[in-house]
PLY file of the C-alpha trace (Angstrom):
ply
format ascii 1.0
element vertex 148
property float x
property float y
property float z
element edge 147
property int vertex1
property int vertex2
end_header
-9.52 -18.10 25.31
-10.84 -19.36 21.93
-13.90 -17.07 22.00
-11.77 -14.07 23.00
-9.23 -14.92 20.29
-11.92 -15.05 17.60
-13.50 -11.80 18.80
-10.13 -10.04 18.64
-9.20 -11.41 15.22
-12.65 -10.55 13.86
-12.37 -7.00 15.18
-8.88 -6.61 13.70
-10.15 -7.85 10.32
-13.20 -5.58 10.51
-10.97 -2.56 11.25
-8.84 -3.38 8.22
-11.91 -3.84 6.01
-13.45 -0.58 7.26
-10.20 1.26 6.53
-9.99 -0.27 3.05
-13.57 0.78 2.25
-12.97 4.27 3.63
-9.72 4.67 1.70
-11.06 3.15 -1.53
-14.01 5.54 -1.68
-11.62 8.50 -1.68
-9.18 6.94 -4.16
-12.01 6.28 -6.60
-13.30 9.86 -6.14
-9.95 11.18 -7.46
-10.20 8.97 -10.56
-7.93 6.05 -9.70
-8.40 2.42 -8.76
-6.88 1.30 -5.45
-4.15 -0.61 -7.30
-3.30 2.40 -9.47
-3.11 4.62 -6.41
-0.94 2.06 -4.62
1.58 2.05 -7.47
1.64 5.84 -7.86
2.00 6.31 -4.08
4.78 3.70 -3.91
6.72 5.20 -6.83
6.28 8.79 -5.61
9.51 10.43 -4.45
11.62 7.56 -5.87
13.69 7.16 -9.01
11.67 4.05 -9.85
11.60 0.37 -8.92
11.86 -2.99 -10.56
8.67 -4.99 -10.99
9.90 -7.27 -8.21
10.42 -4.38 -5.76
7.11 -2.82 -6.73
5.32 -6.12 -6.19
6.91 -6.56 -2.77
6.13 -3.02 -1.62
2.56 -2.95 -2.92
1.63 -6.59 -2.33
-0.05 -6.59 -5.75
0.30 -9.97 -7.43
2.61 -10.20 -10.45
-0.20 -10.82 -12.94
-2.26 -7.91 -11.64
0.78 -5.63 -11.36
1.64 -5.96 -15.06
-1.91 -5.04 -16.10
-2.09 -2.05 -13.75
1.29 -0.78 -14.97
0.08 -1.25 -18.57
-2.98 0.93 -17.86
-0.93 3.58 -16.04
1.53 3.59 -18.95
-1.35 4.07 -21.40
-2.45 7.09 -19.34
1.08 8.48 -19.55
1.64 8.25 -15.77
4.47 5.67 -15.72
7.16 4.46 -18.08
9.21 1.29 -18.29
12.99 1.68 -18.49
15.05 -1.35 -19.49
18.27 -1.54 -17.51
21.34 -1.57 -19.76
23.38 -3.72 -17.35
20.63 -6.37 -17.08
18.17 -6.30 -19.96
15.89 -8.73 -18.10
15.28 -6.09 -15.42
12.82 -3.30 -16.12
12.40 -0.26 -13.89
8.99 1.37 -13.56
9.13 5.15 -13.06
6.61 7.92 -12.76
6.58 10.27 -15.74
6.30 14.03 -15.23
2.53 13.60 -15.50
2.76 10.77 -12.97
4.71 13.00 -10.57
2.01 15.66 -10.91
-0.64 13.01 -10.26
1.26 11.87 -7.16
1.39 15.48 -5.91
-2.32 15.90 -6.64
-3.62 12.74 -4.97
-1.18 11.65 -2.26
-1.35 14.62 0.14
-5.13 14.84 -0.25
-5.53 11.12 0.40
-3.29 11.29 3.45
-5.41 14.10 4.89
-8.59 12.16 4.12
-7.31 8.99 5.82
-6.30 10.92 8.95
-9.92 11.87 9.68
-10.86 8.81 11.79
-7.76 9.39 13.92
-8.34 13.07 14.71
-9.52 12.29 18.25
-6.49 10.08 19.00
-3.93 11.49 21.43
-0.22 10.74 21.31
-0.81 8.25 24.15
-3.59 6.56 22.15
-1.26 6.17 19.16
1.55 4.87 21.37
-0.74 2.21 22.93
-2.15 1.18 19.55
1.30 0.91 17.97
2.67 -1.02 20.96
-0.16 -3.58 20.87
-0.08 -3.96 17.09
3.69 -4.37 17.25
3.34 -7.08 19.89
0.73 -8.88 17.79
2.90 -8.68 14.66
5.89 -10.05 16.59
3.76 -12.90 17.93
2.73 -13.85 14.40
6.33 -13.69 13.18
7.60 -15.75 16.14
4.89 -18.35 15.61
5.65 -18.56 11.89
9.38 -19.01 12.52
8.81 -21.72 15.13
6.41 -23.61 12.85
8.48 -23.60 9.63
7.68 -26.69 7.61
0 1
1 2
2 3
3 4
4 5
5 6
6 7
7 8
8 9
9 10
10 11
11 12
12 13
13 14
14 15
15 16
16 17
17 18
18 19
19 20
20 21
21 22
22 23
23 24
24 25
25 26
26 27
27 28
28 29
29 30
30 31
31 32
32 33
33 34
34 35
35 36
36 37
37 38
38 39
39 40
40 41
41 42
42 43
43 44
44 45
45 46
46 47
47 48
48 49
49 50
50 51
51 52
52 53
53 54
54 55
55 56
56 57
57 58
58 59
59 60
60 61
61 62
62 63
63 64
64 65
65 66
66 67
67 68
68 69
69 70
70 71
71 72
72 73
73 74
74 75
75 76
76 77
77 78
78 79
79 80
80 81
81 82
82 83
83 84
84 85
85 86
86 87
87 88
88 89
89 90
90 91
91 92
92 93
93 94
94 95
95 96
96 97
97 98
98 99
99 100
100 101
101 102
102 103
103 104
104 105
105 106
106 107
107 108
108 109
109 110
110 111
111 112
112 113
113 114
114 115
115 116
116 117
117 118
118 119
119 120
120 121
121 122
122 123
123 124
124 125
125 126
126 127
127 128
128 129
129 130
130 131
131 132
132 133
133 134
134 135
135 136
136 137
137 138
138 139
139 140
140 141
141 142
142 143
143 144
144 145
145 146
146 147
């Protein structure tokens, strides 16, 4: 069991790393860093998000998030909007230029990332999603039962 477990976890991690490398090469080719793309993609088709929401949806750490937003703001792609009802809360929104950037890069990146899956059938996707869902549930169940 232990050897099989390690083989499976290693393969899962290698798949994730391979996807990240594949995705990152395309993101960089369109002139963005992975973190910048993540923020633009997350804000696309929204009216904006607080830093907290953006951090939760992107999984970018707070310290990194502020710097990436600063650089995107300097490029004119995002703006900060202070909420009048709670001046401690700032919303990050795409600017018009940011919306154009989203429209330029997001569909192209989605098409690029679909390439490794072109030979997958609906049944293949269903099996993959079922097994990944089971694994995710197992992790969540184990975490809940081991709360310290």
